[in-house]
N, C-alpha and C positions, 0 to 999 in steps of 0.2 A: 472339083468343079470351080472354075475361076469366077470371082465376084467382080472382076474388073470389066466395065463397059467399054465399048469401042472408044479409041482415043479421040475421034472426032466429036463424039457426044460429050465427052469430058471437057474438051476445049470449049465447046459451045456453052455448057452450063457454067463453067468457071468464069467465062467472060460475062455471062448474064448476072452471076452472083457478085461480081465486082461492081456492077452498076445498080443492083437492086438488093436491099438488105435482106439477108436470111435471118429471121427473128424466131428463135426457138422458144417455145412456151414454158418449158419446165426442165430445169437442171438442178439436181440435188447436191452439187459440189459442197455448199456450205455445211451440210450435215456430215458429209464424208470427212471434211476437214476437222470437224468437231470430234468425230469418233477416232480418226487416225492420229490426230496431233493436238487436240485441244485448241484448235485455231492457230497453231504456231506455224507461220509461213516459212520459218527457217527449217522446220522439219519436213514440210511438204511444200517445196518451192515450185508453185505452178508456173513460174516464169521459165522453167526448164521442163524437160521430159519427165513426167511422172507415170509413164506407162507401167502397168502392173500394180499400181496403187490406186489410180483413179482413171475414169474414162475421159477426164477433161484436164487439159492444161492449156496455157496460152499459145504455145507453138502449134498444138493440134487444133485449137479453135481456128487459128489462121489457115491451117491446111484444109480445114473443113469449110472454109469460106463463111464462117458465122459472123454476121454483122450486128446482131442484137440478141441478147439473152435475158430471159426472165429467170433470175436466180431464185430458186425456191428457198424461202426462209421457213422451212418445215420444222415442226416438232411432232413427235409421235403422239397419237391421241391417248396413249397411256398416261401422258402428263396432263394434268387438269388444273383448273383454277389459276392461282398466282404462279405456280410452277410453269405452266404452259406459257403464260405471258412473259415471264422472265426469260425462258429459253428462246422464245421468239425474238425478244429484244437482243439477245446474244447472237442470234442468227443474223439479224439486221446489222449488228455491229461488225460481224464477220465480212459481210458484203461491202460495207463502207470501208473497212480496213483493207480489203482486197483491192478496191478501186484506188485507194490512196497509195498502196504499195506499188502498183503497176500503172502509173498514170500515162505512160506512153502507149499502153495497149488497151486500157479499159477507161471508161468514163461513165459516171452515173447519168441515167436518163429517167425523167419522170413524166415526159409528154411525148407525143408523136413527133413534134418539131425537134425535141432533144435527140430522139433516135436518129433522125435524118442528119442533124448537125454533127453528131458524133461519128456516124457512119462515114460522112464526107471527109473526116480526118483520118480514116483508116483504123480507127479503134473500135472495140466492141462496145456497143451501147448496152449498159448494164441496168436492167430494171429488176424489180423485186415483186414476188408474189408469195403471199402467206398461204400455206397449204393446211387448211383445216380451221373451221370456225371455233374450235376449242381455244384457239390462240387469243380470242378477244374476251374470254371468260364472261360471256353474256353481258358485255358492257359496250354500249355505243361510244362511250368516251374512249375506251381502248381502241376501238375501230378507228375513230378519228385520229388518234395519236399514231397508229400504224400508217395511216395515209400521210400524216404530217412528216413522218420519217422517210417517206418515199415508196411505201408499198402500194402497188397499183393493181393488184387483184387479191381477192380472198376466195379460196376454195371453201365452200360452205361447210363441208365436212371432210374428214379423212376417213379412216376405216371404221370408225364408230360413230353412232349418232351423236349430235350435240343435243342440248336440251331444247333446241328450236328447229332442228332439221334432221331428216332421216338420211343415213348413209346407204350406199349400194350394198355394203357388206355387213349390215347389222339388221336386226329384226325391226320392222316398221313400228313406229310409235305414233307419229303425227300423220303418216301417209302424205308426206310433203313437208310443208313449213308450218310452224306454229304462228300465232299472231305476232310474236316477237321476231320470228324469222322473216316475216313480211316486212317488219320495221327495219331489219338489217339490210334487206335488199333495197328498200327505199332510201335508206341513209347512204348506201354505197352509190346509188344513182345521184344523190345530191352532192356527194363528194367528187364524183368522177372516177370512182374505183370500180374496176371490172368485176362483175359477178362471174365466178368460175364454177361451173357445174360438173367438172370431173369429180369422181368419188361419190357423188350423191345418188340417191335412188332415182329411178325413172319418174316416180311420182313427185319427188322434189324438183327434178328438172322441169316437169310440166308446170308445177305450181310457181316456181320462180319465173318462168317465161310468161306466165299470166300477170305477174306483179310488176316486173321490171319495165321501166320506160327506156332503158338504154340497151344496146346490144350486149349479149353475154358471150362468154367464151367457154370452151372446154379446153383446159390447158394441156391435157395429155390423156386423150381418150380416142378410141377407134370405133368401128362400126359393129354393132351387135348382130346385124344380119350375117356378118362374115364370121365372127367369133363370139360365142354366146355368153361370155363373162358378163356379169351385171355391171362391171366397170365401163362397159362400152355403151354406145348411144343407140337407142332404138330408132327405126326409120321414121316413125311419126314425130319424134322429137327433132330429128334432122330436118324434116319438112317445116316444123314450126320455127326452128333456128333460122332457116332461110327467110321466113317472114319477119323475124326479129332483126335481121341483118347481122347476126352474130357469126362466130367462127368456131369450128371444131378442129382442134390441132391434134392430128393423128400421132399416136405414140408408137414407140418401137418395142415395148415390153413384149417378149415372146408369147406369154400366156394371154395377152390382149390382142395379138395379131394372128396367132395360129390356133385353130381349134384343137389340133393334136396336143399342143403345149398346154392349152387350158384344161383339157381332159386329164392330162398328166398331173397338173397342179391340183385339180379337184380331188384326184385320188390321194395325193399327198396330204391335202387338207383333211380328208376323212381319216387318214391314218393318224394325223396329229391329234384330231379331236378325240380319238379313242384313248389317248394317253393324257387328255386334259389340256391340250394346247390348241388355242384358236388361231386360225390363219390370219385373222385381223390383227393379232398381237405380233407386230413385225419383229420386235426384239426377241420374242420367244420362238416364233415360227421359223425365222431365218436359219438358225443353227440346226433345228430339226430337219428342215428341208435339205440342207447340205448333207446330213447323214443319210436321209432317206434316198437321196439321189445316187449315193454310192452303190446302192443295191437296185435302184430302178432308174436307169439312165433316161435323161430327158430327151424328147424329140428336139429337132433343131429347126428353128424358124430361119427365114432368109429375107433378104431385101424384097424379093418378089411378093412375099406375104404383105408387106407394107404397101406395095404398089396396088395390090388387090383392094385394100381398104380405101386407098385414095381414089381409085377408079369408081368404087361404089359411092363414096361421098360426092364425087363430082356428078354422078348420075342422080342422086337423091336430093342433095342439098344445093348443088351447083358450085361452080368454080369460085364464086365470090365468097364462099362460106367455109373455106378450108385453110388449114395451116399445119405447122409441124411442131410437135412437143415431144421430143425424144425420150425424156426421163433418164438421161445419162446420170450416172452415179446415184440413181434411185433404185436400181435393180442390179443383180449380180451378173446376169447373162443377157446378151443382146443378139439380134439376128445376124446370121452370116452376111458379111458385107457392111454391117453397121456396128461393128464392135466397139467403136469409140467415136469421138466427135469429128474425126476425119471423114466419116462415112457419108455425110450429106451430099457431096457431089455425085457419088455413085447412085444414090436414090434419084436425084434430079436427072442424071443421065439416063437411067432406066425409064423414067417418065418421058423424056425427050424421044427415046427410041420407040415409045408407045404412041407417038404422034402428038404429044402435048406441045402447044405453041409457046413461044417465049413469053407472050402475055400471060398465059395460064400459069407458067412456071413462076413468073414474077409475083403474081397474086398469091400463089401458094407460099412462096418464100417469105413474104412479109408485107406485101402491099395490102392484103386483106386485114392483117392485124393493125397496121397503121390506121386504116379507115375506122376500125372499131374503136381504137384509142381516141381518135378525133371525135367520133360520134359520142362517146362517153363524156369527153371533155365539153362538148356542146350541150349535152343534157344538163351537166352540172352548172354551166353558165346560165341556163334558162331557169334554174330553180330560184 
């Protein structure tokens, strides 16, 4: 089955994405560079083709018409305390080193105006997002320093609870945020840092939306009504998100976009648990899953599954509250047609063929995210 859309649709969206920045909400290349090469760009030179080793390199970002990228400065939640803070700083150092090494193709961005300025030069506007509240070690001072270093969103949890917020994939403790968790959200509002509600429990989503004065984002989550993983967003939260003026950036991870893939992964998680491995422990579960898949082949997701989520979000939250957060280099397998960062034009062409207007496509690509950035900046100025 061909994944290539009609040539006319591809030409239309390629022209549109040259004029409107496509800003992806989540790419885990920095952690991949750490695991593959200890951040050595001589070993993994993303200035050339790194196919087979990463989902992302600079030529393929250009082919995918990416105009802005939130690079995830992720560390696993198995790291805690000072170890988590140190590893997060090393991740930030990786992004800054990457921008310095490839200045003709990347430039750091910390504001919406920066994104548009960099995009106008033909380079990829490089923003940073910290994935998991464990990265601040329960310190508002660390949070402020991450902001000072250029981090523009914090995902409140990763796969495990923090001492102040419940994760979607852990047992509830606070049933939302603790009092300190509310302080974290308020301090993020004061700084102008986006509150990212991917990975958190539905109760934490609702609680944070009650506390925040600024629009929030989901940097890489899809619709729970379409795929029942707790990593996705329930419809009532999507409706509240619209009132908040926030954005849900739909992800491409197969088990978050395909119910069949989620059911398969749930069965694998049950098998792992029977031998003492929790699915939330990424470093232990990933090799288990690879071995399990050899005997239990995974279903295949496709670009059409992502389109289904986007259509649902447009119906429930509205076109002004949507974006894209692929999670490239944060998962092993991606949907057919979206195997690496060259896939975005195929997705946008599929939406064009569904009748989406150029205005709708431009909002999805990045105009909504730019608005949210500006709104967060305005809230910070008003403090």
